[in-house]
TORKOL-4160 file (C-alpha; in steps of 0.2 Angstrom, whole numbers, padded with zeros to 4 digits, m for minus):
285
<pt num="1" X="0157" Y="0101" Z="m0239"/>
<pt num="2" X="0148" Y="0117" Z="m0241"/>
<pt num="3" X="0139" Y="0126" Z="m0228"/>
<pt num="4" X="0122" Y="0122" Z="m0235"/>
<pt num="5" X="0127" Y="0103" Z="m0236"/>
<pt num="6" X="0133" Y="0104" Z="m0218"/>
<pt num="7" X="0116" Y="0112" Z="m0212"/>
<pt num="8" X="0106" Y="0099" Z="m0221"/>
<pt num="9" X="0116" Y="0085" Z="m0213"/>
<pt num="10" X="0113" Y="0092" Z="m0196"/>
<pt num="11" X="0095" Y="0093" Z="m0199"/>
<pt num="12" X="0094" Y="0075" Z="m0205"/>
<pt num="13" X="0104" Y="0070" Z="m0189"/>
<pt num="14" X="0092" Y="0079" Z="m0178"/>
<pt num="15" X="0077" Y="0071" Z="m0186"/>
<pt num="16" X="0084" Y="0054" Z="m0184"/>
<pt num="17" X="0086" Y="0057" Z="m0165"/>
<pt num="18" X="0069" Y="0064" Z="m0163"/>
<pt num="19" X="0061" Y="0049" Z="m0172"/>
<pt num="20" X="0071" Y="0038" Z="m0161"/>
<pt num="21" X="0064" Y="0047" Z="m0146"/>
<pt num="22" X="0045" Y="0046" Z="m0151"/>
<pt num="23" X="0042" Y="0028" Z="m0145"/>
<pt num="24" X="0048" Y="0033" Z="m0127"/>
<pt num="25" X="0038" Y="0050" Z="m0128"/>
<pt num="26" X="0022" Y="0042" Z="m0134"/>
<pt num="27" X="0016" Y="0036" Z="m0117"/>
<pt num="28" X="0021" Y="0052" Z="m0108"/>
<pt num="29" X="0008" Y="0066" Z="m0105"/>
<pt num="30" X="0013" Y="0082" Z="m0096"/>
<pt num="31" X="0028" Y="0073" Z="m0090"/>
<pt num="32" X="0018" Y="0059" Z="m0082"/>
<pt num="33" X="0022" Y="0041" Z="m0089"/>
<pt num="34" X="0007" Y="0031" Z="m0093"/>
<pt num="35" X="0005" Y="0013" Z="m0090"/>
<pt num="36" X="m0008" Y="0000" Z="m0094"/>
<pt num="37" X="m0009" Y="m0019" Z="m0098"/>
<pt num="38" X="m0003" Y="m0017" Z="m0116"/>
<pt num="39" X="0012" Y="m0006" Z="m0111"/>
<pt num="40" X="0016" Y="m0019" Z="m0098"/>
<pt num="41" X="0017" Y="m0033" Z="m0112"/>
<pt num="42" X="0026" Y="m0022" Z="m0124"/>
<pt num="43" X="0040" Y="m0016" Z="m0111"/>
<pt num="44" X="0050" Y="0000" Z="m0112"/>
<pt num="45" X="0040" Y="0009" Z="m0099"/>
<pt num="46" X="0057" Y="0014" Z="m0092"/>
<pt num="47" X="0075" Y="0010" Z="m0099"/>
<pt num="48" X="0077" Y="m0007" Z="m0090"/>
<pt num="49" X="0059" Y="m0012" Z="m0092"/>
<pt num="50" X="0058" Y="m0028" Z="m0102"/>
<pt num="51" X="0042" Y="m0035" Z="m0111"/>
<pt num="52" X="0029" Y="m0043" Z="m0100"/>
<pt num="53" X="0027" Y="m0042" Z="m0081"/>
<pt num="54" X="0032" Y="m0035" Z="m0069"/>
<pt num="55" X="0033" Y="m0017" Z="m0075"/>
<pt num="56" X="0050" Y="m0010" Z="m0069"/>
<pt num="57" X="0051" Y="0008" Z="m0064"/>
<pt num="58" X="0069" Y="0013" Z="m0063"/>
<pt num="59" X="0067" Y="0032" Z="m0063"/>
<pt num="60" X="0060" Y="0044" Z="m0051"/>
<pt num="61" X="0045" Y="0054" Z="m0057"/>
<pt num="62" X="0027" Y="0052" Z="m0060"/>
<pt num="63" X="0017" Y="0037" Z="m0067"/>
<pt num="64" X="m0001" Y="0035" Z="m0070"/>
<pt num="65" X="m0012" Y="0020" Z="m0075"/>
<pt num="66" X="m0023" Y="0022" Z="m0090"/>
<pt num="67" X="m0030" Y="0004" Z="m0088"/>
<pt num="68" X="m0029" Y="m0010" Z="m0075"/>
<pt num="69" X="m0014" Y="m0022" Z="m0074"/>
<pt num="70" X="m0017" Y="m0041" Z="m0074"/>
<pt num="71" X="0000" Y="m0049" Z="m0070"/>
<pt num="72" X="m0001" Y="m0068" Z="m0072"/>
<pt num="73" X="0001" Y="m0080" Z="m0057"/>
<pt num="74" X="0019" Y="m0080" Z="m0051"/>
<pt num="75" X="0023" Y="m0062" Z="m0056"/>
<pt num="76" X="0022" Y="m0045" Z="m0048"/>
<pt num="77" X="0013" Y="m0031" Z="m0056"/>
<pt num="78" X="0026" Y="m0017" Z="m0053"/>
<pt num="79" X="0043" Y="m0017" Z="m0047"/>
<pt num="80" X="0051" Y="m0001" Z="m0041"/>
<pt num="81" X="0070" Y="0002" Z="m0040"/>
<pt num="82" X="0071" Y="0021" Z="m0039"/>
<pt num="83" X="0067" Y="0032" Z="m0024"/>
<pt num="84" X="0054" Y="0046" Z="m0024"/>
<pt num="85" X="0041" Y="0042" Z="m0037"/>
<pt num="86" X="0023" Y="0043" Z="m0037"/>
<pt num="87" X="0010" Y="0031" Z="m0045"/>
<pt num="88" X="m0007" Y="0037" Z="m0048"/>
<pt num="89" X="m0018" Y="0021" Z="m0050"/>
<pt num="90" X="m0031" Y="0033" Z="m0058"/>
<pt num="91" X="m0046" Y="0023" Z="m0052"/>
<pt num="92" X="m0039" Y="0007" Z="m0060"/>
<pt num="93" X="m0033" Y="m0009" Z="m0052"/>
<pt num="94" X="m0019" Y="m0021" Z="m0051"/>
<pt num="95" X="m0027" Y="m0038" Z="m0051"/>
<pt num="96" X="m0020" Y="m0055" Z="m0047"/>
<pt num="97" X="m0027" Y="m0072" Z="m0044"/>
<pt num="98" X="m0027" Y="m0074" Z="m0025"/>
<pt num="99" X="m0044" Y="m0077" Z="m0017"/>
<pt num="100" X="m0048" Y="m0076" Z="0002"/>
<pt num="101" X="m0064" Y="m0083" Z="0009"/>
<pt num="102" X="m0073" Y="m0080" Z="0026"/>
<pt num="103" X="m0075" Y="m0065" Z="0038"/>
<pt num="104" X="m0061" Y="m0063" Z="0045"/>
<pt num="105" X="m0052" Y="m0069" Z="0029"/>
<pt num="106" X="m0046" Y="m0087" Z="0029"/>
<pt num="107" X="m0041" Y="m0100" Z="0017"/>
<pt num="108" X="m0032" Y="m0088" Z="0005"/>
<pt num="109" X="m0024" Y="m0095" Z="m0011"/>
<pt num="110" X="m0007" Y="m0088" Z="m0017"/>
<pt num="111" X="m0004" Y="m0078" Z="m0032"/>
<pt num="112" X="0015" Y="m0078" Z="m0032"/>
<pt num="113" X="0019" Y="m0060" Z="m0033"/>
<pt num="114" X="0015" Y="m0043" Z="m0026"/>
<pt num="115" X="0005" Y="m0029" Z="m0033"/>
<pt num="116" X="0018" Y="m0016" Z="m0031"/>
<pt num="117" X="0035" Y="m0022" Z="m0024"/>
<pt num="118" X="0048" Y="m0009" Z="m0018"/>
<pt num="119" X="0053" Y="m0012" Z="0000"/>
<pt num="120" X="0071" Y="m0007" Z="m0003"/>
<pt num="121" X="0066" Y="0011" Z="m0010"/>
<pt num="122" X="0061" Y="0027" Z="m0001"/>
<pt num="123" X="0048" Y="0040" Z="m0003"/>
<pt num="124" X="0035" Y="0031" Z="m0014"/>
<pt num="125" X="0017" Y="0038" Z="m0016"/>
<pt num="126" X="0003" Y="0027" Z="m0022"/>
<pt num="127" X="m0015" Y="0034" Z="m0023"/>
<pt num="128" X="m0032" Y="0032" Z="m0030"/>
<pt num="129" X="m0035" Y="0014" Z="m0035"/>
<pt num="130" X="m0037" Y="m0005" Z="m0030"/>
<pt num="131" X="m0024" Y="m0019" Z="m0028"/>
<pt num="132" X="m0033" Y="m0036" Z="m0027"/>
<pt num="133" X="m0028" Y="m0054" Z="m0027"/>
<pt num="134" X="m0009" Y="m0052" Z="m0025"/>
<pt num="135" X="0002" Y="m0060" Z="m0011"/>
<pt num="136" X="0006" Y="m0043" Z="m0003"/>
<pt num="137" X="m0005" Y="m0029" Z="m0010"/>
<pt num="138" X="0009" Y="m0016" Z="m0009"/>
<pt num="139" X="0026" Y="m0019" Z="m0002"/>
<pt num="140" X="0035" Y="m0003" Z="0000"/>
<pt num="141" X="0049" Y="0005" Z="0010"/>
<pt num="142" X="0052" Y="0020" Z="0022"/>
<pt num="143" X="0043" Y="0036" Z="0020"/>
<pt num="144" X="0029" Y="0029" Z="0009"/>
<pt num="145" X="0012" Y="0039" Z="0007"/>
<pt num="146" X="m0004" Y="0029" Z="0003"/>
<pt num="147" X="m0019" Y="0039" Z="m0001"/>
<pt num="148" X="m0036" Y="0032" Z="m0006"/>
<pt num="149" X="m0031" Y="0015" Z="m0010"/>
<pt num="150" X="m0041" Y="m0001" Z="m0008"/>
<pt num="151" X="m0031" Y="m0017" Z="m0004"/>
<pt num="152" X="m0043" Y="m0031" Z="m0005"/>
<pt num="153" X="m0042" Y="m0050" Z="m0004"/>
<pt num="154" X="m0023" Y="m0052" Z="m0004"/>
<pt num="155" X="m0015" Y="m0068" Z="0002"/>
<pt num="156" X="m0005" Y="m0059" Z="0016"/>
<pt num="157" X="m0006" Y="m0041" Z="0021"/>
<pt num="158" X="m0015" Y="m0028" Z="0010"/>
<pt num="159" X="m0001" Y="m0015" Z="0014"/>
<pt num="160" X="0016" Y="m0019" Z="0020"/>
<pt num="161" X="0026" Y="m0003" Z="0023"/>
<pt num="162" X="0042" Y="0004" Z="0030"/>
<pt num="163" X="0045" Y="0017" Z="0044"/>
<pt num="164" X="0039" Y="0035" Z="0043"/>
<pt num="165" X="0025" Y="0031" Z="0032"/>
<pt num="166" X="0007" Y="0038" Z="0031"/>
<pt num="167" X="m0009" Y="0029" Z="0026"/>
<pt num="168" X="m0025" Y="0039" Z="0024"/>
<pt num="169" X="m0041" Y="0036" Z="0016"/>
<pt num="170" X="m0038" Y="0017" Z="0012"/>
<pt num="171" X="m0050" Y="0003" Z="0012"/>
<pt num="172" X="m0042" Y="m0013" Z="0019"/>
<pt num="173" X="m0053" Y="m0028" Z="0017"/>
<pt num="174" X="m0053" Y="m0047" Z="0017"/>
<pt num="175" X="m0034" Y="m0049" Z="0017"/>
<pt num="176" X="m0026" Y="m0065" Z="0024"/>
<pt num="177" X="m0015" Y="m0056" Z="0037"/>
<pt num="178" X="m0016" Y="m0038" Z="0042"/>
<pt num="179" X="m0025" Y="m0025" Z="0033"/>
<pt num="180" X="m0010" Y="m0014" Z="0035"/>
<pt num="181" X="0007" Y="m0017" Z="0043"/>
<pt num="182" X="0016" Y="0000" Z="0045"/>
<pt num="183" X="0033" Y="0000" Z="0054"/>
<pt num="184" X="0040" Y="0013" Z="0066"/>
<pt num="185" X="0035" Y="0031" Z="0067"/>
<pt num="186" X="0021" Y="0030" Z="0055"/>
<pt num="187" X="0003" Y="0037" Z="0055"/>
<pt num="188" X="m0012" Y="0027" Z="0050"/>
<pt num="189" X="m0027" Y="0040" Z="0049"/>
<pt num="190" X="m0045" Y="0039" Z="0043"/>
<pt num="191" X="m0045" Y="0022" Z="0035"/>
<pt num="192" X="m0057" Y="0007" Z="0035"/>
<pt num="193" X="m0051" Y="m0010" Z="0040"/>
<pt num="194" X="m0063" Y="m0025" Z="0040"/>
<pt num="195" X="m0063" Y="m0043" Z="0038"/>
<pt num="196" X="m0044" Y="m0046" Z="0038"/>
<pt num="197" X="m0037" Y="m0063" Z="0044"/>
<pt num="198" X="m0024" Y="m0054" Z="0056"/>
<pt num="199" X="m0025" Y="m0037" Z="0063"/>
<pt num="200" X="m0035" Y="m0023" Z="0054"/>
<pt num="201" X="m0021" Y="m0011" Z="0058"/>
<pt num="202" X="m0004" Y="m0017" Z="0064"/>
<pt num="203" X="0010" Y="m0004" Z="0068"/>
<pt num="204" X="0028" Y="m0003" Z="0075"/>
<pt num="205" X="0034" Y="0008" Z="0089"/>
<pt num="206" X="0029" Y="0026" Z="0090"/>
<pt num="207" X="0015" Y="0026" Z="0078"/>
<pt num="208" X="m0001" Y="0035" Z="0079"/>
<pt num="209" X="m0017" Y="0026" Z="0074"/>
<pt num="210" X="m0031" Y="0039" Z="0073"/>
<pt num="211" X="m0050" Y="0040" Z="0067"/>
<pt num="212" X="m0051" Y="0023" Z="0059"/>
<pt num="213" X="m0066" Y="0012" Z="0057"/>
<pt num="214" X="m0059" Y="m0006" Z="0062"/>
<pt num="215" X="m0071" Y="m0020" Z="0062"/>
<pt num="216" X="m0074" Y="m0039" Z="0060"/>
<pt num="217" X="m0055" Y="m0043" Z="0060"/>
<pt num="218" X="m0046" Y="m0056" Z="0070"/>
<pt num="219" X="m0039" Y="m0042" Z="0080"/>
<pt num="220" X="m0043" Y="m0024" Z="0079"/>
<pt num="221" X="m0028" Y="m0013" Z="0081"/>
<pt num="222" X="m0011" Y="m0021" Z="0086"/>
<pt num="223" X="0003" Y="m0009" Z="0091"/>
<pt num="224" X="0021" Y="m0011" Z="0096"/>
<pt num="225" X="0026" Y="m0001" Z="0112"/>
<pt num="226" X="0025" Y="0014" Z="0113"/>
<pt num="227" X="0011" Y="0019" Z="0103"/>
<pt num="228" X="m0005" Y="0029" Z="0102"/>
<pt num="229" X="m0023" Y="0024" Z="0097"/>
<pt num="230" X="m0036" Y="0039" Z="0097"/>
<pt num="231" X="m0053" Y="0042" Z="0091"/>
<pt num="232" X="m0055" Y="0025" Z="0082"/>
<pt num="233" X="m0071" Y="0015" Z="0081"/>
<pt num="234" X="m0066" Y="m0003" Z="0084"/>
<pt num="235" X="m0080" Y="m0016" Z="0084"/>
<pt num="236" X="m0084" Y="m0034" Z="0083"/>
<pt num="237" X="m0066" Y="m0040" Z="0081"/>
<pt num="238" X="m0063" Y="m0058" Z="0086"/>
<pt num="239" X="m0050" Y="m0055" Z="0100"/>
<pt num="240" X="m0044" Y="m0038" Z="0107"/>
<pt num="241" X="m0050" Y="m0022" Z="0100"/>
<pt num="242" X="m0034" Y="m0013" Z="0104"/>
<pt num="243" X="m0019" Y="m0024" Z="0109"/>
<pt num="244" X="0000" Y="m0023" Z="0112"/>
<pt num="245" X="0011" Y="m0033" Z="0100"/>
<pt num="246" X="0025" Y="m0042" Z="0110"/>
<pt num="247" X="0021" Y="m0035" Z="0127"/>
<pt num="248" X="0037" Y="m0040" Z="0134"/>
<pt num="249" X="0047" Y="m0030" Z="0121"/>
<pt num="250" X="0049" Y="m0012" Z="0119"/>
<pt num="251" X="0047" Y="0003" Z="0131"/>
<pt num="252" X="0033" Y="0014" Z="0136"/>
<pt num="253" X="0014" Y="0012" Z="0135"/>
<pt num="254" X="0002" Y="0009" Z="0121"/>
<pt num="255" X="m0010" Y="0023" Z="0125"/>
<pt num="256" X="m0029" Y="0023" Z="0120"/>
<pt num="257" X="m0040" Y="0039" Z="0121"/>
<pt num="258" X="m0057" Y="0044" Z="0114"/>
<pt num="259" X="m0060" Y="0027" Z="0106"/>
<pt num="260" X="m0077" Y="0019" Z="0104"/>
<pt num="261" X="m0075" Y="0000" Z="0107"/>
<pt num="262" X="m0089" Y="m0012" Z="0106"/>
<pt num="263" X="m0092" Y="m0031" Z="0104"/>
<pt num="264" X="m0074" Y="m0036" Z="0103"/>
<pt num="265" X="m0068" Y="m0052" Z="0111"/>
<pt num="266" X="m0059" Y="m0040" Z="0124"/>
<pt num="267" X="m0060" Y="m0021" Z="0121"/>
<pt num="268" X="m0044" Y="m0016" Z="0128"/>
<pt num="269" X="m0030" Y="m0029" Z="0129"/>
<pt num="270" X="m0019" Y="m0032" Z="0143"/>
<pt num="271" X="m0007" Y="m0017" Z="0147"/>
<pt num="272" X="m0015" Y="m0005" Z="0136"/>
<pt num="273" X="m0016" Y="0012" Z="0145"/>
<pt num="274" X="m0032" Y="0022" Z="0144"/>
<pt num="275" X="m0027" Y="0040" Z="0145"/>
<pt num="276" X="m0044" Y="0048" Z="0140"/>
<pt num="277" X="m0062" Y="0042" Z="0141"/>
<pt num="278" X="m0064" Y="0027" Z="0129"/>
<pt num="279" X="m0082" Y="0020" Z="0127"/>
<pt num="280" X="m0081" Y="0001" Z="0129"/>
<pt num="281" X="m0095" Y="m0012" Z="0128"/>
<pt num="282" X="m0098" Y="m0011" Z="0147"/>
<pt num="283" X="m0096" Y="0008" Z="0148"/>
<pt num="284" X="m0082" Y="0020" Z="0150"/>
<pt num="285" X="m0065" Y="0012" Z="0151"/>
């Protein structure tokens, strides 16, 4: 074989490899992998992703919706099996078939899958979009970050998160159970939680719940001991405005400071320790 023939063979081999990679690269822009309903049906978003729902994300990195996802009843929208990835919903939604009625929400129908399911993984970030009508809106593990997400009318909780998580700028509305359930050492900051069938905000031990607007839920803020609720507006919740979850369990107080509480069944539940001036229905508390 001559040098020229060898060179041509090498070029042809390189072209074959490049062409084989084109389908995988076609839905990646600036290193961000794009997802939409058509891509979900086609499969191949990541190496282990098969055609149809759920979309499987098996590699760390960045993903972005370019259209809403509509998983059929009985399936989840996205399943995550890799740590440390980011999903930008990009203003789009993951929409299931569950419907909740009433304020607070009651009589919810099931969908049969979660919006994003990744409770066994660590370090997921989800931002900027809507998850509606699923069983659990987002079910994610430790060190999750949620920014600017609306979780609406899901059968159970809107957000179900592991420890060391942060939720900020979310709208948690009309879910059958809690608007958000965040486990130990988490921060829930500057969110709106209303019309949920359980607590608007429920947290594990050593969590900080701050600067939220929490209203018309079955319970306002429900914290495992110890915890801190500060500078929240908590109003018109059916039972307690701020309450202790399982008061006989855990150590240390749930502290409340600088909250505005009005029109709740009971503004401060039994055992909640006021460590600063809270404004309650009947006056300072």
